[in-house]
C-alpha positions as a Markdown table, in Angstrom:
| # | Residue | x | y | z |
|---|---|---|---|---|
| 1 | Met | 107.1 | 7.2 | -59.6 |
| 2 | Ser | 105.5 | 6.4 | -56.2 |
| 3 | Leu | 103.8 | 7.7 | -53.1 |
| 4 | Lys | 106.9 | 8.6 | -51.1 |
| 5 | Val | 106.9 | 9.5 | -47.4 |
| 6 | Ser | 110.3 | 10.8 | -46.3 |
| 7 | Asn | 111.3 | 11.2 | -42.6 |
| 8 | Leu | 107.9 | 12.5 | -41.7 |
| 9 | His | 107.4 | 14.0 | -38.2 |
| 10 | Val | 103.8 | 14.9 | -37.3 |
| 11 | Ala | 102.5 | 16.6 | -34.2 |
| 12 | Val | 99.0 | 17.1 | -32.7 |
| 13 | Glu | 98.6 | 20.1 | -30.4 |
| 14 | Arg | 102.5 | 20.3 | -30.2 |
| 15 | Ala | 102.8 | 16.7 | -29.1 |
| 16 | Glu | 104.8 | 14.7 | -31.7 |
| 17 | Ile | 103.1 | 11.5 | -32.7 |
| 18 | Leu | 105.1 | 10.4 | -35.7 |
| 19 | His | 108.9 | 10.4 | -35.3 |
| 20 | Gly | 110.5 | 10.1 | -38.7 |
| 21 | Met | 108.2 | 7.8 | -40.8 |
| 22 | Ser | 109.4 | 6.8 | -44.2 |
| 23 | Leu | 107.5 | 4.7 | -46.8 |
| 24 | Asp | 107.7 | 4.2 | -50.6 |
| 25 | Val | 104.5 | 2.8 | -52.3 |
| 26 | Ala | 105.0 | 2.0 | -56.0 |
| 27 | Pro | 102.1 | 1.9 | -58.5 |
| 28 | Gly | 100.3 | -1.4 | -58.5 |
| 29 | Ser | 101.6 | -2.4 | -55.1 |
| 30 | Val | 100.0 | -3.0 | -51.7 |
| 31 | His | 101.7 | -2.0 | -48.5 |
| 32 | Ala | 100.1 | -3.0 | -45.2 |
| 33 | Val | 100.9 | -0.8 | -42.2 |
| 34 | Met | 100.1 | -2.7 | -38.9 |
| 35 | Gly | 100.5 | -1.8 | -35.3 |
| 36 | Pro | 98.8 | -1.8 | -31.9 |
| 37 | Asn | 96.2 | 0.8 | -30.9 |
| 38 | Gly | 97.8 | 4.2 | -30.4 |
| 39 | Ser | 100.9 | 3.4 | -32.4 |
| 40 | Gly | 100.4 | 6.3 | -34.9 |
| 41 | Lys | 98.7 | 4.5 | -37.8 |
| 42 | Ser | 95.7 | 6.8 | -38.1 |
| 43 | Thr | 97.9 | 9.8 | -37.5 |
| 44 | Leu | 99.9 | 8.8 | -40.6 |
| 45 | Ala | 96.6 | 8.5 | -42.6 |
| 46 | Tyr | 95.4 | 11.9 | -41.5 |
| 47 | Ala | 98.7 | 13.6 | -42.1 |
| 48 | Leu | 98.8 | 12.2 | -45.6 |
| 49 | Ser | 95.3 | 13.5 | -46.3 |
| 50 | Gly | 96.2 | 17.0 | -45.1 |
| 51 | His | 93.9 | 17.1 | -42.0 |
| 52 | Pro | 94.5 | 20.5 | -40.4 |
| 53 | Arg | 94.8 | 19.1 | -36.9 |
| 54 | Tyr | 97.9 | 17.1 | -37.8 |
| 55 | Ser | 100.9 | 19.3 | -38.3 |
| 56 | Ile | 103.8 | 18.1 | -40.4 |
| 57 | Thr | 106.8 | 19.6 | -38.5 |
| 58 | Ser | 109.4 | 18.1 | -40.8 |
| 59 | Gly | 109.8 | 15.6 | -43.6 |
| 60 | Lys | 108.1 | 15.3 | -47.1 |
| 61 | Ile | 105.2 | 13.7 | -48.9 |
| 62 | Cys | 105.5 | 13.2 | -52.7 |
| 63 | Val | 103.1 | 11.8 | -55.2 |
| 64 | Asp | 105.0 | 10.8 | -58.4 |
| 65 | Glu | 107.8 | 13.2 | -57.5 |
| 66 | Val | 105.4 | 16.1 | -56.9 |
| 67 | Asp | 105.8 | 17.5 | -53.3 |
| 68 | Ile | 102.3 | 17.7 | -51.7 |
| 69 | Thr | 103.5 | 18.3 | -48.2 |
| 70 | Asn | 102.1 | 21.8 | -47.9 |
| 71 | Leu | 99.1 | 21.4 | -50.1 |
| 72 | Gly | 95.5 | 21.4 | -48.9 |
| 73 | Pro | 93.3 | 18.2 | -48.9 |
| 74 | Asp | 91.6 | 19.1 | -52.2 |
| 75 | Glu | 94.9 | 19.7 | -53.9 |
| 76 | Arg | 96.3 | 16.4 | -52.6 |
| 77 | Ala | 93.2 | 14.7 | -54.1 |
| 78 | Arg | 93.8 | 16.3 | -57.5 |
| 79 | Ala | 97.4 | 15.1 | -57.3 |
| 80 | Gly | 96.1 | 11.6 | -57.1 |
| 81 | Leu | 95.7 | 10.7 | -53.4 |
| 82 | Phe | 92.6 | 9.2 | -51.8 |
| 83 | Leu | 91.8 | 8.5 | -48.1 |
| 84 | Ser | 89.3 | 6.0 | -46.9 |
| 85 | Phe | 88.3 | 7.0 | -43.4 |
| 86 | Gln | 88.0 | 4.6 | -40.5 |
| 87 | Tyr | 84.8 | 6.4 | -39.4 |
| 88 | Pro | 83.1 | 7.9 | -42.5 |
| 89 | Val | 80.9 | 10.9 | -41.9 |
| 90 | Glu | 77.2 | 11.3 | -42.9 |
| 91 | Val | 76.4 | 13.9 | -45.5 |
| 92 | Thr | 72.6 | 14.4 | -45.1 |
| 93 | Gly | 70.7 | 15.4 | -48.3 |
| 94 | Val | 73.5 | 14.6 | -50.7 |
| 95 | Pro | 72.8 | 11.4 | -52.8 |
| 96 | Val | 75.6 | 9.0 | -53.4 |
| 97 | Arg | 75.5 | 9.4 | -57.2 |
| 98 | Gln | 75.7 | 13.3 | -56.9 |
| 99 | Phe | 78.5 | 13.1 | -54.3 |
| 100 | Leu | 80.5 | 10.8 | -56.6 |
| 101 | Arg | 80.0 | 12.9 | -59.7 |
| 102 | Thr | 80.9 | 16.2 | -57.9 |
| 103 | Ala | 84.0 | 14.6 | -56.4 |
| 104 | Tyr | 85.1 | 13.0 | -59.7 |
| 105 | Glu | 84.7 | 16.4 | -61.6 |
| 106 | Ala | 86.6 | 18.3 | -58.9 |
| 107 | Ile | 89.5 | 15.8 | -58.8 |
| 108 | His | 89.9 | 15.3 | -62.5 |
| 109 | Gln | 88.9 | 18.8 | -63.6 |
| 110 | Val | 86.4 | 17.6 | -66.2 |
| 111 | Gln | 82.7 | 17.8 | -66.9 |
| 112 | Ala | 81.5 | 14.2 | -66.8 |
| 113 | Asn | 78.8 | 13.0 | -69.2 |
| 114 | Pro | 75.8 | 12.4 | -66.9 |
| 115 | Leu | 74.6 | 9.2 | -68.7 |
| 116 | Glu | 78.1 | 7.7 | -69.0 |
| 117 | Phe | 78.9 | 8.5 | -65.4 |
| 118 | Ser | 75.7 | 7.0 | -64.2 |
| 119 | Gln | 76.4 | 3.8 | -66.1 |
| 120 | Lys | 79.9 | 3.7 | -64.6 |
| 121 | Val | 78.6 | 4.0 | -61.1 |
| 122 | Lys | 76.0 | 1.4 | -61.7 |
| 123 | Lys | 78.6 | -1.1 | -63.0 |
| 124 | Glu | 80.9 | -0.5 | -60.0 |
| 125 | Met | 78.0 | -0.9 | -57.6 |
| 126 | Ser | 77.1 | -4.2 | -59.2 |
| 127 | Gly | 80.6 | -5.5 | -58.5 |
| 128 | Leu | 80.1 | -4.5 | -54.8 |
| 129 | His | 76.7 | -6.2 | -54.6 |
| 130 | Leu | 75.0 | -2.9 | -54.0 |
| 131 | Asp | 71.3 | -2.4 | -55.0 |
| 132 | Pro | 70.8 | 0.3 | -57.6 |
| 133 | Ser | 68.7 | 2.3 | -55.0 |
| 134 | Phe | 71.9 | 2.8 | -53.1 |
| 135 | Ala | 72.9 | 5.6 | -55.4 |
| 136 | Lys | 69.9 | 7.6 | -54.4 |
| 137 | Arg | 70.5 | 7.4 | -50.6 |
| 138 | Ser | 72.2 | 10.3 | -48.7 |
| 139 | Val | 75.9 | 9.6 | -48.2 |
| 140 | Asn | 76.4 | 7.3 | -45.1 |
| 141 | Glu | 73.0 | 8.3 | -43.6 |
| 142 | Gly | 71.6 | 5.3 | -41.9 |
| 143 | Phe | 74.2 | 3.0 | -43.5 |
| 144 | Ser | 75.3 | -0.1 | -41.8 |
| 145 | Gly | 79.0 | -0.5 | -41.1 |
| 146 | Gly | 79.3 | -2.8 | -44.1 |
| 147 | Glu | 77.5 | -0.3 | -46.4 |
| 148 | Lys | 79.8 | 2.5 | -45.3 |
| 149 | Lys | 82.9 | 0.4 | -46.2 |
| 150 | Arg | 81.4 | -0.6 | -49.5 |
| 151 | Leu | 80.8 | 3.1 | -50.3 |
| 152 | Glu | 84.4 | 3.7 | -49.6 |
| 153 | Met | 85.3 | 1.0 | -52.1 |
| 154 | Leu | 82.8 | 2.4 | -54.6 |
| 155 | Gln | 84.6 | 5.8 | -54.3 |
| 156 | Leu | 87.9 | 4.1 | -54.8 |
| 157 | Ser | 86.8 | 2.5 | -58.1 |
| 158 | Val | 84.9 | 5.5 | -59.4 |
| 159 | Leu | 87.3 | 8.3 | -58.5 |
| 160 | Glu | 90.3 | 6.4 | -59.8 |
| 161 | Pro | 93.1 | 7.9 | -57.7 |
| 162 | Lys | 96.8 | 7.1 | -58.3 |
| 163 | Tyr | 97.3 | 6.1 | -54.6 |
| 164 | Ala | 94.8 | 5.1 | -51.9 |
| 165 | Val | 95.3 | 5.3 | -48.1 |
| 166 | Leu | 92.8 | 2.9 | -46.5 |
| 167 | Asp | 92.5 | 3.5 | -42.8 |
| 168 | Glu | 91.3 | 0.3 | -41.1 |
| 169 | Thr | 88.8 | -0.4 | -43.9 |
| 170 | Asp | 88.3 | -3.9 | -42.5 |
| 171 | Ser | 87.3 | -2.6 | -39.0 |
| 172 | Gly | 84.1 | -4.1 | -37.7 |
| 173 | Leu | 83.3 | -6.1 | -40.8 |
| 174 | Asp | 82.2 | -9.8 | -40.9 |
| 175 | Val | 84.2 | -12.2 | -43.0 |
| 176 | Asp | 82.0 | -11.9 | -46.1 |
| 177 | Ala | 82.4 | -8.1 | -46.1 |
| 178 | Ile | 86.1 | -8.4 | -45.6 |
| 179 | Lys | 86.4 | -10.7 | -48.6 |
| 180 | Leu | 84.4 | -8.1 | -50.7 |
| 181 | Val | 86.7 | -5.3 | -49.6 |
| 182 | Ala | 89.8 | -7.4 | -50.3 |
| 183 | Glu | 88.5 | -8.2 | -53.8 |
| 184 | Ser | 88.0 | -4.4 | -54.4 |
| 185 | Ile | 91.5 | -3.7 | -53.3 |
| 186 | Lys | 92.9 | -6.4 | -55.6 |
| 187 | Arg | 91.0 | -4.9 | -58.6 |
| 188 | Ala | 92.4 | -1.5 | -57.8 |
| 189 | Gln | 95.9 | -2.9 | -57.5 |
| 190 | Ala | 95.5 | -4.6 | -60.9 |
| 191 | Ser | 94.5 | -1.3 | -62.4 |
| 192 | Gly | 97.9 | 0.1 | -61.3 |
| 193 | Met | 96.8 | 1.9 | -58.2 |
| 194 | Gly | 99.2 | 1.9 | -55.2 |
| 195 | Ile | 97.6 | 1.0 | -51.9 |
| 196 | Leu | 98.6 | 1.8 | -48.4 |
| 197 | Leu | 96.4 | -0.4 | -46.2 |
| 198 | Ile | 96.4 | 0.5 | -42.5 |
| 199 | Thr | 95.1 | -2.2 | -40.3 |
| 200 | His | 95.2 | -3.4 | -36.7 |
| 201 | Tyr | 94.3 | -7.1 | -37.4 |
| 202 | Pro | 95.9 | -9.4 | -40.0 |
| 203 | Arg | 92.6 | -11.1 | -40.9 |
| 204 | Ile | 92.1 | -9.1 | -44.2 |
| 205 | Leu | 95.5 | -10.4 | -45.3 |
| 206 | Gln | 94.1 | -13.9 | -45.4 |
| 207 | Phe | 92.4 | -12.7 | -48.6 |
| 208 | Leu | 94.9 | -10.1 | -49.9 |
| 209 | Val | 98.7 | -10.7 | -50.2 |
| 210 | Pro | 100.6 | -7.4 | -49.6 |
| 211 | Asp | 103.9 | -6.7 | -51.3 |
| 212 | Gln | 105.2 | -5.4 | -48.0 |
| 213 | Val | 104.2 | -5.3 | -44.4 |
| 214 | His | 105.3 | -2.6 | -42.0 |
| 215 | Ile | 105.1 | -2.7 | -38.2 |
| 216 | Val | 104.6 | 0.7 | -36.5 |
| 217 | Thr | 104.9 | 1.3 | -32.8 |
| 218 | Asp | 105.3 | 4.5 | -30.9 |
| 219 | Gly | 105.2 | 6.5 | -34.1 |
| 220 | Arg | 108.0 | 4.7 | -35.8 |
| 221 | Arg | 108.4 | 2.0 | -38.4 |
| 222 | Val | 110.2 | -0.7 | -36.5 |
| 223 | Lys | 110.1 | -3.6 | -38.9 |
| 224 | Ser | 109.3 | -4.4 | -42.6 |
| 225 | Gly | 108.9 | -7.6 | -44.4 |
| 226 | Asp | 106.6 | -9.7 | -46.6 |
| 227 | Val | 103.3 | -11.3 | -45.6 |
| 228 | Arg | 105.1 | -13.7 | -43.2 |
| 229 | Leu | 105.5 | -10.7 | -40.9 |
| 230 | Ala | 101.7 | -10.4 | -40.7 |
| 231 | His | 101.4 | -14.2 | -39.9 |
| 232 | Tyr | 103.9 | -13.7 | -37.1 |
| 233 | Ile | 101.7 | -10.9 | -35.7 |
| 234 | Glu | 98.7 | -13.1 | -35.8 |
| 235 | Gln | 100.5 | -15.8 | -33.8 |
| 236 | His | 102.5 | -13.7 | -31.4 |
| 237 | Gly | 101.0 | -10.2 | -31.3 |
| 238 | Tyr | 102.9 | -6.9 | -31.1 |
| 239 | Glu | 104.6 | -7.4 | -27.8 |
| 240 | Ser | 108.0 | -8.2 | -29.2 |
| 241 | Phe | 108.0 | -5.0 | -31.3 |
| 242 | Gln | 107.2 | -2.7 | -28.3 |
| 243 | Pro | 110.0 | -0.2 | -27.3 |
């Protein structure tokens, strides 16, 4: 049982970006994917989510042994996969609470009790230091960078996926916001969720110890190790891993 990526090749407009990526993320584990800009990290995230611009030319993606390679984004979500975007979009006129409830019901194929669901959202918002009025605001409309990232973490806790792909969730955040995101990820991990954390900088790993760290350059995984690999990157950068 795992989120398993096997020899994945991904192209954008016929140009191959990923050249045989393989990863295996077990439930309750955190894998950090690191690499310089343009290395293919976000391409991996979008390919996993089923973005139509990113064509999987060969390889396989499985969630708990279920092949989702050719499924649409909604079907992948129902299979248990969640993607936190680097640049979340605004959804004008759709309140956060309504958005969360609609997504939860669609993913889990249930009719949520309105009162119980509202209480659940309120509880999770409290843990993220979000004011109750946040639930009434339109999704990401007028949100600060930190609010957008906290909404991503709110979705993570409310939607309860099996596996989460977090694409540079720490990007542009101050140290207090990074700590908050790291605490949210640790809670998700403790619940049994598998986390694939894609990041450019190792600073979030000061507050979160991954089970494995993978270095990606030129669309390939070139090195894997424990958190000491992230410390090496912090001191020496990515130059030694360049082809």
